[in-house]
N, C-alpha and C positions, 0 to 999 in steps of 0.2 A: 191622853192617850189610853190610861188605866179606866177610865167611864167607858170608852168604846172599845174597850178589848174584844167584847162577846160581840159585837156588830161583824157582820160578813162584809166589811169594806176594806179595801187594800189599806196597805198603812199610811201611804200617801194622801189619799183623799181623808182620812182621821187627822193626820197632821195638819193640812190647810184648814179642814171645817175648824179645827183649835185657833189657827192662826186668824181665820175669818170671826171667829166667836170673841176674840179679845178687841181686835182691830173696829168691829162695830160697835162693842163696848165704849169705845175712846171716843166716837163721835166726833165734833168738831171743837172739843175741849181740850184736847193733848195734840200738838206739833212739836215741830223739830225744824231749824233750820242749818242750813249748810250750804245756803245762797241767801240773796235777799228776799227770797218768798219761803212763806210757811210751807211744810211738807206735812199733812195729816196723814193720819195711818189708814185712812178707808181704801177698800181694794174691791175689783172686781174678780173673783177666781171662780174658774169653771174648771169644773171636775169631768173630764173628758174620759169617756169610754163607752163600749159597745152596752145594749141593752143587758140587766143583769150582772153589770160587775161591782156594783155596791154602793150608790149613792144615796142610800138610807141614810148616812149618817149626818145628811144636810138636814133631815127634818128634827135629828137628835139636837143638832145646833141650834136649831129655830127654837125648838121647846126651851131651849135654856134661857133664849133673850127673852121669850113669853113670859116665863116663868119669874125672871129675876124682879126683884122691886128696891126700890130706894131703900136705905139704910134704918132700919127699923120701925118701916113703914109698909103697907099694903100697896102702896103706889107704885104702879109699873113703872119700871127704870126706863125701859128703852119704846120704841114705836116701832113694831114689826109690821110688814105689807103682809095684804091676803095673798093668797096662794097663787090667783091668776089676776092679770092685770093688763088692760089695754093701756096704751100711751097716755092716754086722757086720765085712766084711773091711776096710774102711776102719779101723775102729777099731782091729781088730786088728793093721795094717800100721802105724798109729801107734803100739801099745803096743811094736810091735817095732822102731820107728825111734828107739831110745835113742842119746844123744849124751852123751859124756862128755868135758869139753874142761879141759886144763891152761891156767889163766890165766897170759899171758906177765907178767911184772914184779911180780904181785901175789903170786905162790906158791899161790894158791888154785886152785879147779877149780871147774865147775858141771857138772850134769847137766840134761838135759830131752829133750823128744821132738820131733822135727821131722821132719815129711812132705813133700816134692815130689810135686806129682800134675801129670802131663802126659798128657792125654788127647786124643786128633786129635777126639773125637765124645764132648761132656759125657753124651750119652746113656747111654751106658754105665756111668756111674756113677751117674745119677740118671733110670733109664726113665719113672719115674711120679715123681709129687711127692708124696713121701713126707714129710708135716709132720715124723716123726721124724728123719730123716734131714736135712732143714734145719735143723733146731733144733741138732742137733750140729754141721754146718757153721758155724752162727752162735756158737755159744760158742766152739768152736775157733779162729774168726777173732781173735777178742778177746785172745788170746794170756793166757788168766787164770793168775793166780800160784797158785791151787789147783789141787789134780789134777781131772782130768776122771773122772769116778766112773760106770761103767754097773753094773747089777745085769743077771744073765742065769740063767734057769731052763732047763739041759738035763739032767733029772732031776735035778740037784742046783743047789744055789744057789750063783752064784759071782759074786763082785765084782772088777770090773775098774778099777783106778787108774792114771792117766795122768798122771806129773809133768811141770807144765809144758808142755802141748801146743803144737803149733802146725801150721797147714797152710799150704802155698801151692800155688795151682790154678793152671794155664794150660791152657786147654779150649778146643776148638772147637765151635761151637755152629751149626745151621741155625736161621731163624727159623722155620720150619714147626713145629719142635721146641718152641720157646715157644708158638706157637697149639697145638699139640695137649695140652701136657702142663701149662702154666702157667696155673691159673684165673686169672682177672682180678684177685683180691682177694690174688694174689701179688706183685703189684707195689706192694702197700703193706705189704709184711713186712720183715723185718731182711735176709733175703736180697738181695731187691732193692736194697736201700740199700747193700749191701757189695760189688758187682760190679762189674766197669769193663767194660762191652761197647766194643770196638771193632769198627767195620763196616767192611766192602769189599763193593762191589757187583760187582766185576769182577777176573780175574785179568791181571796184565800179560801183554805178548803176549812171548813169547819165541822166537827163530829157531831151528827145528831143526839141530840139528849143530854149534852155535854153542857153543864150550867158552870159559868164563871164565878167566881167569887170575888167580889168588890169590897174595896173596904169600906167599912160602915160609915155612913154619913158622906161618902165621898161627892155626890149629888149637892148634897147641901152647903158642903165645903165651894164647890166651884160657883154655886150660887152667889154666896156671901162674898167672894171674890169679884163676880161680876159685879154686884152691890158697891163695893169698892171702889171699882174702877168707875162707874157711874158718877161718880161724885168728883173725879180729878180734873182739875185744870190747869193749863200753863205751858211754857215752853220747856222743854226737856233740853238740858244741858249736855255737852258733850266732854267725856274726860280725853285729855290730850290722848293718848294713845288710840281710841276709839275713832277719834276727828283724823290722826295721821294715818291709820291702816285706809278708811274710807277714801280720803282724798289720794293716797297711792294707789287703789285700785281704781279709782276714776281717771287718773292720770295716764295709767297704764293702760286704759283702753277696756277697762272691764273683762280681762281674760280670766278665764277661758269664756271665748264670746260665741253666740251661737251662729251657724253660718247659713242655715236654712233660707233659701230665698224670700219666702212667706214672714220671716222673722225680721227682716231688715230696718223695717219701722219699729218693731218691738224694741228693739236694740239701744233706741236712741231714749228709752224710759227706764233702762234698767238701772241707774243710779238711785233714780227717783224711788224706784221699789224695793232698795236695798234700804234706803232710809226709814220708809214704812214700815219694813221689817225688822229694823233694829229698835224702833220704837217699841211695836209687838214683842220682842224678846225683853227688851226692858223693862216693861211695867209687866208681862207676864212673871217676871224672876222675880223682882223687887216690890213692884208697885213704887216705887220712886222714879221721879222725873228726871233719871240721870242715865244718860247710855254710855256704858262701858264697854272694853275691847270686847268681852266675851260677847255682849249684844251685837255688834257689828260681825262678828266671826259666825254668830249663829244664824244672823238674818242671811248674809252669804252663802252659808249652808243650804238653809232650805232654798233660797233660791238656782243656785248652781243645781242641786240636785233634781228641783224641777224641769229645770231646761235641758239635762239631760236627755230628757223623754219626751220634749216638745216636738221635735222632728217626727217622732212616730204617731202624732196625730195626725201630720198629713199624709204618713204612708197609709194609715188604717183609711183615710179619705179614699184613695185610690182604689178599695173595694174590690180588691181582685182576691180570689179565692186559693187556699194553699197549692191545690191542684192545678192553678193557672201558673202560678209563680214556680212551681216545682219543673213545669213545661217547658217555661221560660231559662231555666237553670240549664236544664238539658241541652235545649238548643243552643245556648251559648258556647257551653261544654265540648259540645260536638261539633260547631263551627271551629273553635280553637283547636280541638285535638286535631281536624281532619287539614287545617292550615301548617300546623308544627308539629304535630305528632307528640305534643309534650302534656304530661298531665298539670293538673291545675292543683294549687296548695290551698290547704284550708283558708287562707287569709282572705286568696281570690273570691272563696266562693260566700264566705261570709260577707265581705264587703257588695258583692252581687245581691245578696238578701237583705241587707241592710237597707238599702234603696227601695225595695218593695213590700217587706213587710216590717212591723214594728220589731224592735232590737230583741224585745222578749222573746218572740217566737222565733229566731233566728234559728237556736240550736235545736229545737221541734220539727221546723221545715226539713232542716238539713238530715236530720235525722229520719224523719218519713221517706226521704229522697231516697236514701240508702235501705232503708227496710222494704220498700217496695221495688228494689233492682234497677232504678232508675240513674244512679249514679254507683261507684263501687273505689274503695282504698286500694291504691297500690300495694302489693302483697309484702314487698319489702321496704317501703316507706309508708307509714299509715298517716301522714300529714300531707299525703298527695291522693288525689281525686283521679277516674275517668269516667267517661260517661258509658253507659252501657248500650249498645247499638240497639237499634229499634224498639229499645225498652220505652212503656208509656207507664205512667203511674196507675199501680194498681193491677198491672198486667200479670198474670202468673208466670213462674219460670217457665 
């Protein structure tokens, strides 16, 4: 967060770029077990916002992955994907992303394939909703213990086999892309269940010509930390309090739980996501293969904060202008007022608007509606509102 303080990206984008940075650095070498299966830290993180919101932090994270080296050497620590890839190019890049690691202390070694993908626009990776491409992303996300195989016919039959594959994806997405590319049924598939959508409506304001003072050597410090992470291997142990908190949250249904209809299948993956985030929190804080109570709390806080804004992604996908929403608000209030001759409380207006615009824009839309004379507060009760008869957004007094 310190390193990206001068970047015009929203805080939540900067935070999740950092989470992706650590998750990618752990590759297939670090895991945790809360069930019979191992859970690795790899994630598909989508930074969702309109054009210009500030997804450039993705390139900064990519640069750190590219620049990081193994301790005491000039050997690149990670395998980073090119900026643009078709499905075939993705698989080819994954096949080339072979890692051979000597395991400290055990005298053994391991071979796997881990590819780190950082794309400021996810659309360059998936320009169309290609079900075969999606199926590949789903399969590799699960970190299968068996090789990923693919048969190609290019004059001769060729079989491609990738041992222990893994993908980490940090990508930027525009809501309009989801509208134009993802069919409605896509939100019931495995891919929608696996992505974490981090939404932001606006870019933070930055003064022109303002130079931020970064601690000397901060970038090199981060690169050294990534270098150390590139050598870790093993199973993260759970401290009893950490395991108890996670088990209790899981047993209780993972409250608070997202209720949007398009997030129903996503909700089935939330416990797994918390485990992934707890691994990231633990390794980022101490570099030790131990998950403590504060790591689970931190992972939960990260996820729950992101989930608060996930419904805003779908509201933004509706694509209505503020003027259209204000017209709808005026119509609703006029109908209700003509029926009952009753004014509407602020809470009703807020709930109406929250279903149509991102939550960050609700107060602003309400203010515009009032200033343009579409609605007005009741003189003796400023928490109540009435429609202005015959008024239209922007019409003169």
